KEFI-315474 format. One record per atom (N, C-alpha, C): x, y, z; residue number from 0; chain. Coordinates in steps of 0.02 Angstrom, whole numbers. Layout:
BEGIN
{c1=X&c2=Y&c3=Z&nr=NUM&kette=A}
...
! end
This chain:
BEGIN
{c1=5601&c2=-940&c3=1426&nr=0&kette=A}
{c1=5598&c2=-872&c3=1401&nr=0&kette=A}
{c1=5537&c2=-836&c3=1428&nr=0&kette=A}
{c1=5477&c2=-868&c3=1423&nr=1&kette=A}
{c1=5416&c2=-835&c3=1445&nr=1&kette=A}
{c1=5415&c2=-821&c3=1520&nr=1&kette=A}
{c1=5441&c2=-866&c3=1562&nr=2&kette=A}
{c1=5441&c2=-850&c3=1634&nr=2&kette=A}
{c1=5482&c2=-787&c3=1651&nr=2&kette=A}
{c1=5537&c2=-777&c3=1615&nr=3&kette=A}
{c1=5578&c2=-717&c3=1628&nr=3&kette=A}
{c1=5540&c2=-654&c3=1607&nr=3&kette=A}
{c1=5506&c2=-657&c3=1551&nr=4&kette=A}
{c1=5468&c2=-599&c3=1527&nr=4&kette=A}
{c1=5411&c2=-583&c3=1576&nr=4&kette=A}
{c1=5376&c2=-636&c3=1598&nr=5&kette=A}
{c1=5322&c2=-626&c3=1646&nr=5&kette=A}
{c1=5348&c2=-599&c3=1712&nr=5&kette=A}
{c1=5407&c2=-621&c3=1734&nr=6&kette=A}
{c1=5437&c2=-596&c3=1795&nr=6&kette=A}
{c1=5453&c2=-522&c3=1789&nr=6&kette=A}
{c1=5482&c2=-502&c3=1732&nr=7&kette=A}
{c1=5499&c2=-431&c3=1721&nr=7&kette=A}
{c1=5436&c2=-388&c3=1719&nr=7&kette=A}
{c1=5384&c2=-412&c3=1685&nr=8&kette=A}
{c1=5321&c2=-375&c3=1682&nr=8&kette=A}
{c1=5290&c2=-370&c3=1752&nr=8&kette=A}
{c1=5293&c2=-423&c3=1791&nr=9&kette=A}
{c1=5268&c2=-423&c3=1859&nr=9&kette=A}
{c1=5305&c2=-374&c3=1903&nr=9&kette=A}
{c1=5370&c2=-372&c3=1896&nr=10&kette=A}
{c1=5410&c2=-325&c3=1936&nr=10&kette=A}
{c1=5395&c2=-253&c3=1917&nr=10&kette=A}
{c1=5389&c2=-240&c3=1853&nr=11&kette=A}
{c1=5373&c2=-173&c3=1830&nr=11&kette=A}
{c1=5303&c2=-152&c3=1856&nr=11&kette=A}
{c1=5256&c2=-198&c3=1853&nr=12&kette=A}
{c1=5189&c2=-184&c3=1877&nr=12&kette=A}
{c1=5189&c2=-171&c3=1952&nr=12&kette=A}
{c1=5227&c2=-209&c3=1990&nr=13&kette=A}
{c1=5232&c2=-199&c3=2063&nr=13&kette=A}
{c1=5264&c2=-131&c3=2079&nr=13&kette=A}
{c1=5314&c2=-112&c3=2041&nr=14&kette=A}
{c1=5347&c2=-47&c3=2052&nr=14&kette=A}
{c1=5298&c2=10&c3=2037&nr=14&kette=A}
{c1=5259&c2=4&c3=1984&nr=15&kette=A}
{c1=5210&c2=56&c3=1967&nr=15&kette=A}
{c1=5158&c2=62&c3=2023&nr=15&kette=A}
{c1=5134&c2=6&c3=2048&nr=16&kette=A}
{c1=5083&c2=7&c3=2101&nr=16&kette=A}
{c1=5111&c2=39&c3=2165&nr=16&kette=A}
{c1=5172&c2=20&c3=2184&nr=17&kette=A}
{c1=5203&c2=49&c3=2244&nr=17&kette=A}
{c1=5213&c2=124&c3=2236&nr=17&kette=A}
{c1=5236&c2=145&c3=2177&nr=18&kette=A}
{c1=5247&c2=217&c3=2166&nr=18&kette=A}
{c1=5182&c2=256&c3=2169&nr=18&kette=A}
{c1=5129&c2=227&c3=2143&nr=19&kette=A}
{c1=5063&c2=261&c3=2147&nr=19&kette=A}
{c1=5039&c2=266&c3=2219&nr=19&kette=A}
{c1=5049&c2=214&c3=2258&nr=20&kette=A}
{c1=5029&c2=215&c3=2329&nr=20&kette=A}
{c1=5071&c2=266&c3=2367&nr=20&kette=A}
{c1=5136&c2=269&c3=2354&nr=21&kette=A}
{c1=5179&c2=317&c3=2389&nr=21&kette=A}
{c1=5161&c2=389&c3=2369&nr=21&kette=A}
{c1=5143&c2=398&c3=2306&nr=22&kette=A}
{c1=5125&c2=465&c3=2283&nr=22&kette=A}
{c1=5063&c2=489&c3=2320&nr=22&kette=A}
{c1=5014&c2=445&c3=2329&nr=23&kette=A}
{c1=4953&c2=464&c3=2364&nr=23&kette=A}
{c1=4967&c2=478&c3=2437&nr=23&kette=A}
{c1=5007&c2=437&c3=2469&nr=24&kette=A}
{c1=5020&c2=448&c3=2540&nr=24&kette=A}
{c1=5064&c2=509&c3=2551&nr=24&kette=A}
{c1=5113&c2=521&c3=2508&nr=25&kette=A}
{c1=5155&c2=580&c3=2515&nr=25&kette=A}
{c1=5113&c2=643&c3=2505&nr=25&kette=A}
{c1=5067&c2=640&c3=2458&nr=26&kette=A}
{c1=5023&c2=697&c3=2445&nr=26&kette=A}
{c1=4980&c2=710&c3=2507&nr=26&kette=A}
{c1=4954&c2=658&c3=2538&nr=27&kette=A}
{c1=4912&c2=665&c3=2597&nr=27&kette=A}
{c1=4952&c2=693&c3=2655&nr=27&kette=A}
{c1=5012&c2=667&c3=2666&nr=28&kette=A}
{c1=5055&c2=690&c3=2720&nr=28&kette=A}
{c1=5075&c2=763&c3=2709&nr=28&kette=A}
{c1=5092&c2=781&c3=2648&nr=29&kette=A}
{c1=5110&c2=850&c3=2633&nr=29&kette=A}
{c1=5052&c2=897&c3=2646&nr=29&kette=A}
{c1=4992&c2=877&c3=2627&nr=30&kette=A}
{c1=4932&c2=918&c3=2640&nr=30&kette=A}
{c1=4921&c2=927&c3=2715&nr=30&kette=A}
{c1=4930&c2=873&c3=2753&nr=31&kette=A}
{c1=4922&c2=876&c3=2826&nr=31&kette=A}
{c1=4972&c2=924&c3=2857&nr=31&kette=A}
{c1=5035&c2=921&c3=2836&nr=32&kette=A}
{c1=5087&c2=964&c3=2863&nr=32&kette=A}
{c1=5073&c2=1037&c3=2845&nr=32&kette=A}
{c1=5053&c2=1050&c3=2783&nr=33&kette=A}
{c1=5039&c2=1119&c3=2763&nr=33&kette=A}
{c1=4980&c2=1146&c3=2803&nr=33&kette=A}
{c1=4927&c2=1107&c3=2812&nr=34&kette=A}
{c1=4870&c2=1128&c3=2852&nr=34&kette=A}
{c1=4891&c2=1143&c3=2924&nr=34&kette=A}
{c1=4932&c2=1101&c3=2953&nr=35&kette=A}
{c1=4955&c2=1111&c3=3022&nr=35&kette=A}
{c1=4996&c2=1175&c3=3028&nr=35&kette=A}
{c1=5041&c2=1186&c3=2981&nr=36&kette=A}
{c1=5084&c2=1246&c3=2985&nr=36&kette=A}
{c1=5042&c2=1309&c3=2976&nr=36&kette=A}
{c1=4997&c2=1309&c3=2928&nr=37&kette=A}
{c1=4955&c2=1369&c3=2917&nr=37&kette=A}
{c1=4910&c2=1382&c3=2977&nr=37&kette=A}
{c1=4879&c2=1328&c3=3003&nr=38&kette=A}
{c1=4835&c2=1336&c3=3061&nr=38&kette=A}
{c1=4873&c2=1361&c3=3122&nr=38&kette=A}
{c1=4931&c2=1333&c3=3135&nr=39&kette=A}
{c1=4971&c2=1356&c3=3192&nr=39&kette=A}
{c1=4997&c2=1427&c3=3183&nr=39&kette=A}
{c1=5013&c2=1444&c3=3121&nr=40&kette=A}
{c1=5035&c2=1513&c3=3108&nr=40&kette=A}
{c1=4978&c2=1562&c3=3122&nr=40&kette=A}
{c1=4918&c2=1544&c3=3102&nr=41&kette=A}
{c1=4860&c2=1587&c3=3116&nr=41&kette=A}
{c1=4849&c2=1593&c3=3190&nr=41&kette=A}
{c1=4852&c2=1537&c3=3226&nr=42&kette=A}
{c1=4843&c2=1539&c3=3299&nr=42&kette=A}
{c1=4898&c2=1580&c3=3332&nr=42&kette=A}
{c1=4959&c2=1573&c3=3309&nr=43&kette=A}
{c1=5015&c2=1611&c3=3338&nr=43&kette=A}
{c1=5005&c2=1686&c3=3328&nr=43&kette=A}
{c1=4985&c2=1705&c3=3268&nr=44&kette=A}
{c1=4975&c2=1777&c3=3254&nr=44&kette=A}
{c1=4914&c2=1804&c3=3291&nr=44&kette=A}
{c1=4863&c2=1763&c3=3299&nr=45&kette=A}
{c1=4804&c2=1786&c3=3336&nr=45&kette=A}
{c1=4816&c2=1792&c3=3410&nr=45&kette=A}
{c1=4867&c2=1758&c3=3436&nr=46&kette=A}
{c1=4883&c2=1764&c3=3507&nr=46&kette=A}
{c1=4910&c2=1834&c3=3525&nr=46&kette=A}
{c1=4929&c2=1873&c3=3475&nr=47&kette=A}
{c1=4951&c2=1941&c3=3489&nr=47&kette=A}
{c1=4893&c2=1989&c3=3502&nr=47&kette=A}
{c1=4832&c2=1967&c3=3485&nr=48&kette=A}
{c1=4773&c2=2008&c3=3497&nr=48&kette=A}
{c1=4754&c2=2001&c3=3570&nr=48&kette=A}
{c1=4744&c2=2056&c3=3606&nr=49&kette=A}
{c1=4725&c2=2051&c3=3677&nr=49&kette=A}
{c1=4658&c2=2015&c3=3684&nr=49&kette=A}
{c1=4653&c2=1972&c3=3733&nr=50&kette=A}
{c1=4592&c2=1935&c3=3746&nr=50&kette=A}
{c1=4590&c2=1866&c3=3714&nr=50&kette=A}
{c1=4635&c2=1852&c3=3670&nr=51&kette=A}
{c1=4638&c2=1786&c3=3637&nr=51&kette=A}
{c1=4700&c2=1750&c3=3663&nr=51&kette=A}
{c1=4689&c2=1694&c3=3695&nr=52&kette=A}
{c1=4745&c2=1656&c3=3723&nr=52&kette=A}
{c1=4735&c2=1582&c3=3706&nr=52&kette=A}
{c1=4760&c2=1562&c3=3648&nr=53&kette=A}
{c1=4755&c2=1493&c3=3626&nr=53&kette=A}
{c1=4823&c2=1460&c3=3638&nr=53&kette=A}
{c1=4822&c2=1404&c3=3674&nr=54&kette=A}
{c1=4884&c2=1369&c3=3687&nr=54&kette=A}
{c1=4906&c2=1332&c3=3623&nr=54&kette=A}
{c1=4969&c2=1336&c3=3607&nr=55&kette=A}
{c1=4997&c2=1301&c3=3549&nr=55&kette=A}
{c1=5031&c2=1238&c3=3574&nr=55&kette=A}
{c1=5000&c2=1180&c3=3560&nr=56&kette=A}
{c1=5028&c2=1116&c3=3581&nr=56&kette=A}
{c1=5013&c2=1064&c3=3527&nr=56&kette=A}
{c1=5028&c2=1001&c3=3543&nr=57&kette=A}
{c1=5019&c2=948&c3=3493&nr=57&kette=A}
{c1=4946&c2=937&c3=3475&nr=57&kette=A}
{c1=4901&c2=947&c3=3523&nr=58&kette=A}
{c1=4830&c2=937&c3=3508&nr=58&kette=A}
{c1=4806&c2=989&c3=3458&nr=58&kette=A}
{c1=4823&c2=1052&c3=3470&nr=59&kette=A}
{c1=4802&c2=1104&c3=3422&nr=59&kette=A}
{c1=4835&c2=1093&c3=3354&nr=59&kette=A}
{c1=4897&c2=1069&c3=3354&nr=60&kette=A}
{c1=4931&c2=1056&c3=3291&nr=60&kette=A}
{c1=4897&c2=1000&c3=3251&nr=60&kette=A}
{c1=4879&c2=946&c3=3286&nr=61&kette=A}
{c1=4847&c2=890&c3=3251&nr=61&kette=A}
{c1=4778&c2=910&c3=3227&nr=61&kette=A}
{c1=4739&c2=944&c3=3269&nr=62&kette=A}
{c1=4671&c2=963&c3=3249&nr=62&kette=A}
{c1=4673&c2=1013&c3=3191&nr=62&kette=A}
{c1=4718&c2=1062&c3=3194&nr=63&kette=A}
{c1=4722&c2=1109&c3=3138&nr=63&kette=A}
{c1=4752&c2=1076&c3=3076&nr=63&kette=A}
{c1=4793&c2=1025&c3=3086&nr=64&kette=A}
{c1=4819&c2=988&c3=3029&nr=64&kette=A}
{c1=4765&c2=949&c3=2993&nr=64&kette=A}
{c1=4719&c2=921&c3=3032&nr=65&kette=A}
{c1=4665&c2=882&c3=3001&nr=65&kette=A}
{c1=4612&c2=927&c3=2971&nr=65&kette=A}
{c1=4591&c2=978&c3=3009&nr=66&kette=A}
{c1=4534&c2=1019&c3=2988&nr=66&kette=A}
{c1=4553&c2=1087&c3=2959&nr=66&kette=A}
{c1=4616&c2=1107&c3=2966&nr=67&kette=A}
{c1=4639&c2=1169&c3=2934&nr=67&kette=A}
{c1=4617&c2=1232&c3=2970&nr=67&kette=A}
{c1=4606&c2=1284&c3=2931&nr=68&kette=A}
{c1=4590&c2=1350&c3=2957&nr=68&kette=A}
{c1=4525&c2=1351&c3=2998&nr=68&kette=A}
{c1=4472&c2=1314&c3=2978&nr=69&kette=A}
{c1=4412&c2=1315&c3=3020&nr=69&kette=A}
{c1=4425&c2=1292&c3=3092&nr=69&kette=A}
{c1=4470&c2=1246&c3=3101&nr=70&kette=A}
{c1=4487&c2=1224&c3=3169&nr=70&kette=A}
{c1=4522&c2=1280&c3=3207&nr=70&kette=A}
{c1=4564&c2=1318&c3=3174&nr=71&kette=A}
{c1=4598&c2=1374&c3=3206&nr=71&kette=A}
{c1=4546&c2=1426&c3=3228&nr=71&kette=A}
{c1=4498&c2=1439&c3=3186&nr=72&kette=A}
{c1=4444&c2=1486&c3=3203&nr=72&kette=A}
{c1=4404&c2=1459&c3=3262&nr=72&kette=A}
{c1=4390&c2=1395&c3=3263&nr=73&kette=A}
{c1=4353&c2=1365&c3=3318&nr=73&kette=A}
{c1=4392&c2=1370&c3=3384&nr=73&kette=A}
{c1=4458&c2=1359&c3=3382&nr=74&kette=A}
{c1=4498&c2=1367&c3=3442&nr=74&kette=A}
{c1=4496&c2=1439&c3=3468&nr=74&kette=A}
{c1=4496&c2=1487&c3=3423&nr=75&kette=A}
{c1=4493&c2=1557&c3=3444&nr=75&kette=A}
{c1=4426&c2=1572&c3=3477&nr=75&kette=A}
{c1=4372&c2=1546&c3=3448&nr=76&kette=A}
{c1=4305&c2=1558&c3=3476&nr=76&kette=A}
{c1=4299&c2=1525&c3=3545&nr=76&kette=A}
{c1=4323&c2=1464&c3=3550&nr=77&kette=A}
{c1=4319&c2=1429&c3=3615&nr=77&kette=A}
{c1=4362&c2=1465&c3=3667&nr=77&kette=A}
{c1=4421&c2=1487&c3=3648&nr=78&kette=A}
{c1=4465&c2=1521&c3=3697&nr=78&kette=A}
{c1=4435&c2=1589&c3=3718&nr=78&kette=A}
{c1=4396&c2=1619&c3=3675&nr=79&kette=A}
{c1=4364&c2=1683&c3=3692&nr=79&kette=A}
{c1=4313&c2=1674&c3=3747&nr=79&kette=A}
{c1=4276&c2=1617&c3=3745&nr=80&kette=A}
{c1=4225&c2=1605&c3=3795&nr=80&kette=A}
{c1=4252&c2=1574&c3=3859&nr=80&kette=A}
{c1=4311&c2=1545&c3=3857&nr=81&kette=A}
{c1=4340&c2=1515&c3=3917&nr=81&kette=A}
{c1=4382&c2=1566&c3=3949&nr=81&kette=A}
! end
């Protein structure tokens, strides 16, 4: 009887741990995607301003995804001087 109860408690505990880990990783991935979309949208809209020519590619998407809006501003500043 006790081994079955311990097995059920162990399974429930394992499920709770996995769900907590997935929640944290899904939250992190969602934050990354939102940052990338907002950063790329800012870069896309700023490309309509004459004199600003920032290329939209995977590198800019990853950097703006990690660092957000400050990275988009940095890309604009760098493109202005290049």
